[in-house]
RODO-2510 file (C-alpha; in nm, 4 decimals, decimal comma):
residues 261
     n   res          X          Y          Z
     1     m     0,0117    -0,0053    -0,0050
     2     r     0,1396     0,3343    -0,1106
     3     g     0,1961     0,6076     0,1765
     4     r    -0,0246     0,9498     0,1451
     5     t     0,2737     1,2027    -0,0005
     6     g     0,2541     1,5869     0,0550
     7     r     0,1940     1,7986     0,3296
     8     p    -0,0310     1,6876     0,5658
     9     a    -0,3781     1,8038     0,6450
    10     t    -0,4066     2,1095     0,9369
    11     r    -0,5761     1,9550     1,2106
    12     r    -0,9497     2,1210     1,2406
    13     n    -0,8711     2,2673     1,5835
    14     i    -0,6169     2,4412     1,4325
    15     k    -0,8223     2,5823     1,1384
    16     a    -1,0891     2,6889     1,4208
    17     l    -0,8327     2,8657     1,6308
    18     v    -0,7085     3,0622     1,3662
    19     l    -1,0351     3,1725     1,2241
    20     r    -1,1419     3,2648     1,6085
    21     l    -0,8208     3,4776     1,6851
    22     a    -0,8904     3,6458     1,3164
    23     g    -1,2419     3,7209     1,4681
    24     e    -1,1836     3,8338     1,7799
    25     n    -0,8806     4,0337     1,6593
    26     p    -0,9712     4,2220     1,3519
    27     e    -0,6273     4,4328     1,3503
    28     w    -0,4018     4,1062     1,3218
    29     g    -0,2694     4,0029     1,0058
    30     y    -0,1739     3,6119     0,9123
    31     r     0,1797     3,6668     1,0544
    32     r     0,0665     3,7829     1,4124
    33     i    -0,1948     3,5361     1,3973
    34     h     0,1036     3,2846     1,3230
    35     g     0,3099     3,4226     1,6236
    36     e     0,0210     3,4054     1,8612
    37     l    -0,0237     3,0272     1,8016
    38     a     0,3333     2,9682     1,8040
    39     g     0,3363     3,1235     2,1570
    40     l     0,0553     2,8500     2,2203
    41     g     0,3090     2,5621     2,1177
    42     a     0,0927     2,5125     1,7940
    43     k     0,3239     2,3861     1,5331
    44     v     0,1677     2,5712     1,1991
    45     a     0,3324     2,7500     0,9258
    46     a     0,2608     3,0959     0,8823
    47     s     0,1904     3,0199     0,4963
    48     t    -0,0784     2,8106     0,6598
    49     v    -0,2435     3,0577     0,8220
    50     w    -0,2693     3,2580     0,5370
    51     e    -0,3887     2,9666     0,3336
    52     i    -0,6881     2,9384     0,6231
    53     l    -0,7597     3,2772     0,6015
    54     k    -0,7819     3,3489     0,2332
    55     t    -0,9826     2,9948     0,2176
    56     n    -1,2565     3,1581     0,4540
    57     g    -1,2790     3,4405     0,2622
    58     i    -1,0736     3,6769     0,5205
    59     d    -0,8077     3,9332     0,4260
    60     p    -0,4524     3,7745     0,5523
    61     a    -0,2810     4,0845     0,5142
    62     p    -0,2907     4,3455     0,8049
    63     r    -0,4987     4,5907     0,6750
    64     r    -0,7635     4,4666     0,9200
    65     t    -0,6802     4,7853     1,1025
    66     g    -1,0264     4,8764     1,1735
    67     p    -1,3880     4,8870     1,0661
    68     t    -1,5419     4,8916     0,7398
    69     w    -1,7065     5,2514     0,6402
    70     s    -2,0332     5,0584     0,6749
    71     q    -1,9093     4,9385     0,9652
    72     f    -1,8164     5,2353     1,1091
    73     l    -2,1685     5,4113     0,9975
    74     r    -2,3313     5,1312     1,1781
    75     s    -2,1592     5,1639     1,5303
    76     q    -2,1059     5,5047     1,5530
    77     a    -2,4914     5,6000     1,4325
    78     d    -2,5719     5,7811     1,7596
    79     a    -2,2450     5,9999     1,7209
    80     i    -2,2699     6,0925     1,3726
    81     l    -2,4194     6,4250     1,1667
    82     a    -2,3990     6,4104     0,8089
    83     c    -2,4430     6,7731     0,5990
    84     g    -2,4971     6,8454     0,1867
    85     f    -2,5768     7,1060    -0,0116
    86     f    -2,7895     7,1300    -0,2552
    87     t    -2,8882     7,4187    -0,5193
    88     v    -3,2701     7,4928    -0,6394
    89     d    -3,3706     7,6994    -0,9510
    90     l    -3,6005     8,0198    -0,8746
    91     l    -3,8769     8,1399    -1,1146
    92     n    -3,7009     8,4876    -1,0770
    93     g    -3,4077     8,3431    -1,2740
    94     t    -3,1774     8,3048    -0,9664
    95     e    -3,0274     7,9751    -0,8159
    96     a    -3,0403     7,9327    -0,4324
    97     c    -2,8173     7,7265    -0,2003
    98     v    -2,9656     7,5298     0,0777
    99     l    -2,7303     7,3472     0,3876
   100     a    -2,9072     7,0748     0,5470
   101     v    -2,7523     6,8496     0,8194
   102     i    -2,9211     6,4938     0,9404
   103     e    -2,8721     6,2844     1,2148
   104     h    -2,7569     5,9381     1,1418
   105     a    -2,9422     5,7608     1,4029
   106     t    -3,2777     5,9271     1,4238
   107     r    -3,3038     6,0429     1,0654
   108     r    -3,3606     6,3840     1,2399
   109     i    -3,3021     6,6690     0,9555
   110     r    -3,2512     7,0095     0,9984
   111     i    -3,2243     7,2777     0,7322
   112     l    -2,9787     7,5174     0,8557
   113     g    -3,0303     7,7684     0,5780
   114     v    -3,0826     7,8929     0,2346
   115     t    -2,8847     8,1569     0,0504
   116     l    -2,8223     8,2946    -0,2756
   117     h    -2,4364     8,3389    -0,1961
   118     p    -2,2786     8,0695    -0,0083
   119     t    -1,9792     8,1856     0,1200
   120     g    -1,7571     8,0438     0,3399
   121     e    -1,8650     8,2751     0,6373
   122     w    -2,2001     8,2230     0,5727
   123     t    -2,1435     7,8607     0,5862
   124     t    -1,9808     7,8738     0,9256
   125     q    -2,2233     8,1191     1,0600
   126     q    -2,4701     7,8042     0,9977
   127     a    -2,2697     7,5763     1,1824
   128     r    -2,2251     7,8097     1,4822
   129     n    -2,6437     7,8255     1,4394
   130     l    -2,6451     7,4388     1,4405
   131     i    -2,4386     7,4247     1,8045
   132     m    -2,6879     7,6218     1,9701
   133     d    -2,9753     7,4435     1,8521
   134     l    -2,8091     7,0965     1,9530
   135     g    -2,7914     7,2696     2,3086
   136     e    -2,6962     6,9966     2,5610
   137     r    -2,7157     6,7162     2,2919
   138     a    -2,3671     6,8576     2,1121
   139     h    -2,1486     6,6782     2,3514
   140     r    -2,2686     6,3249     2,2076
   141     v    -2,1795     6,3959     1,8567
   142     k    -1,8239     6,3128     1,7740
   143     f    -1,8367     6,3000     1,3507
   144     m    -1,9753     6,5258     1,0867
   145     i    -1,9498     6,3601     0,7659
   146     r    -1,9314     6,6066     0,4756
   147     d    -1,7941     6,6217     0,0676
   148     r    -1,4950     6,8610     0,0046
   149     g    -1,7094     7,1254    -0,1687
   150     p    -1,5589     7,4821    -0,1886
   151     n    -1,8259     7,6428     0,0533
   152     y    -1,6941     7,4410     0,3468
   153     t    -1,3677     7,6392     0,5167
   154     a    -1,1267     7,5594     0,7734
   155     a    -1,3144     7,7850     0,9843
   156     f    -1,6211     7,5572     0,9411
   157     d    -1,4144     7,2883     1,0829
   158     a    -1,2695     7,4740     1,3778
   159     v    -1,6391     7,5570     1,4885
   160     l    -1,7113     7,1898     1,5196
   161     a    -1,3947     7,1000     1,6478
   162     d    -1,4365     7,3273     1,9330
   163     a    -1,7450     7,1548     2,0394
   164     g    -1,5797     6,8282     2,0044
   165     i    -1,6761     6,7169     1,6772
   166     r    -1,4509     6,5524     1,3902
   167     t    -1,4982     6,6370     1,0378
   168     v    -1,4794     6,2957     0,8049
   169     l    -1,4360     6,3794     0,4864
   170     c    -1,5622     6,1888     0,1478
   171     n    -1,3728     6,0749    -0,0770
   172     v    -1,3536     6,2684    -0,4081
   173     r    -1,6665     6,1790    -0,6333
   174     t    -1,7885     5,9316    -0,3866
   175     p    -2,1682     6,0293    -0,2775
   176     r    -2,2051     5,6608    -0,1017
   177     m    -1,9774     5,7822     0,1571
   178     n    -2,2755     6,0638     0,2434
   179     a    -2,5550     5,8296     0,1463
   180     i    -2,7480     5,9217     0,4083
   181     a    -2,7675     6,3107     0,3590
   182     e    -2,7762     6,2381    -0,0389
   183     r    -3,0751     6,0029     0,0147
   184     w    -3,2638     6,2883     0,1883
   185     i    -3,1810     6,5347    -0,0957
   186     g    -3,2877     6,2658    -0,3730
   187     g    -3,6416     6,2306    -0,1639
   188     c    -3,6723     6,6319    -0,0875
   189     r    -3,6244     6,6748    -0,4652
   190     r    -3,8582     6,3911    -0,5625
   191     e    -4,1680     6,4845    -0,3525
   192     l    -4,1213     6,8738    -0,3191
   193     l    -3,9327     7,0237    -0,5218
   194     d    -3,9892     6,8857    -0,8323
   195     r    -4,3132     6,8868    -0,8241
   196     t    -4,3713     7,2522    -0,7212
   197     l    -4,2655     7,6292    -0,8736
   198     i    -4,0639     7,8035    -0,6610
   199     w    -4,1072     8,1789    -0,6731
   200     n    -3,8370     8,3495    -0,4362
   201     q    -3,6030     8,2938    -0,1728
   202     a    -3,8568     8,3257     0,0917
   203     h    -4,0844     8,0914    -0,0564
   204     l    -3,8204     7,8272    -0,1125
   205     r    -3,7672     7,8818     0,2854
   206     r    -4,1406     7,8729     0,3773
   207     i    -4,1796     7,4993     0,2025
   208     l    -3,8356     7,3712     0,3301
   209     r    -3,9546     7,4524     0,6583
   210     r    -4,2759     7,2913     0,6022
   211     y    -4,1014     6,9669     0,4789
   212     e    -3,8537     6,9791     0,7413
   213     i    -4,1673     6,9439     0,9691
   214     h    -4,3464     6,6619     0,7781
   215     h    -4,0069     6,4747     0,7553
   216     n    -3,9342     6,4807     1,1389
   217     q    -4,2917     6,4203     1,2717
   218     h    -4,4878     6,2208     1,0322
   219     r    -4,2724     6,0667     0,7426
   220     p    -4,2175     5,7364     0,7991
   221     h    -3,8111     5,5589     0,7693
   222     r    -3,7389     5,1959     0,7387
   223     s    -3,4501     5,2474     0,9551
   224     l    -3,6801     5,3264     1,2417
   225     h    -3,9318     5,0580     1,1621
   226     g    -4,1682     5,2933     1,0133
   227     a    -4,1654     5,5329     1,2603
   228     a    -4,0905     5,9036     1,2162
   229     p    -3,8014     6,0890     1,3669
   230     l    -3,9512     6,2497     1,6253
   231     k    -4,2959     6,0448     1,6512
   232     p    -4,2464     5,7081     1,7668
   233     l    -4,5028     5,4475     1,6740
   234     p    -4,8623     5,4288     1,8660
   235     e    -4,9793     5,1391     2,0380
   236     p    -5,1699     4,9054     1,7692
   237     v    -5,5718     4,9889     1,7045
   238     d    -5,8699     4,8397     1,5702
   239     l    -5,9214     5,0474     1,2464
   240     d    -6,2517     4,9131     1,2565
   241     q    -6,3063     5,1448     1,5211
   242     c    -6,2460     5,4617     1,4194
   243     r    -6,1708     5,6773     1,0756
   244     v    -5,8474     5,7668     0,8828
   245     r    -5,8869     6,1415     0,7702
   246     r    -5,6240     6,2786     0,5005
   247     q    -5,4570     6,6121     0,5726
   248     a    -5,2816     6,7835     0,2870
   249     r    -4,9526     6,9908     0,3441
   250     i    -4,7748     7,1993     0,1347
   251     g    -5,0313     7,2964    -0,1245
   252     g    -5,1492     6,8758    -0,1690
   253     l    -4,8216     6,8113    -0,2430
   254     i    -4,7850     6,5866     0,0431
   255     s    -5,0217     6,3915     0,2533
   256     e    -5,0753     6,3358     0,5955
   257     y    -5,3130     6,0536     0,7481
   258     r    -5,4501     6,0607     1,1075
   259     l    -5,6615     5,8404     1,2960
   260     v    -6,0123     6,0097     1,4142
   261     a    -6,2961     5,8550     1,6126
***
């Protein structure tokens, strides 16, 4: 009977231990894991550790120095704000610029301001207004996600830094890094701005204010299991015992539904 040739198969408990060490220590590369195994008296080659990790879909290189971007967003949601500029064409031939901020955890939106001239000084003042509006909650916020637009200045970041908020810059041409803010801007356009004629800056401020109230106090969000940012879900009711009434908002563009006896 011919004997078996080639490298002997790695024992199952060694494989399990390699995967356990990688899972419990995401910053470790295959050589760090190999060193830990050696310290435990496990005789296994570094190349074998590399192969085990690779086979199980784990990066063997020590590039796993931290969470992925999506993991970071999920784990730090309570401490993250995101902001974004968008423009609106007005019927008087001008273009207004809007700055909005959204809380990742609650999806609460704050429309900081509307201007025809978005200078660095104006943007910095909106940052000051935001800190005042946050009040005591400002100490819970640790990050502000923003793009690299020219309207943001060092002074804007400095105002946030003084409040203990670190600015996190998106990569160039990577809107998905600020997906929550971008998604809200897209929804605002589809539900409101693309469906109405906006006469001037005062008109824009007025309808954006009403849409902000609708978003925060009524509009359901999947990430909140159907609740609105500032209004929790009610207790279950028997719809046979009450009526549902429609309330039109913003000239009939937005519908809200409430129960009446």
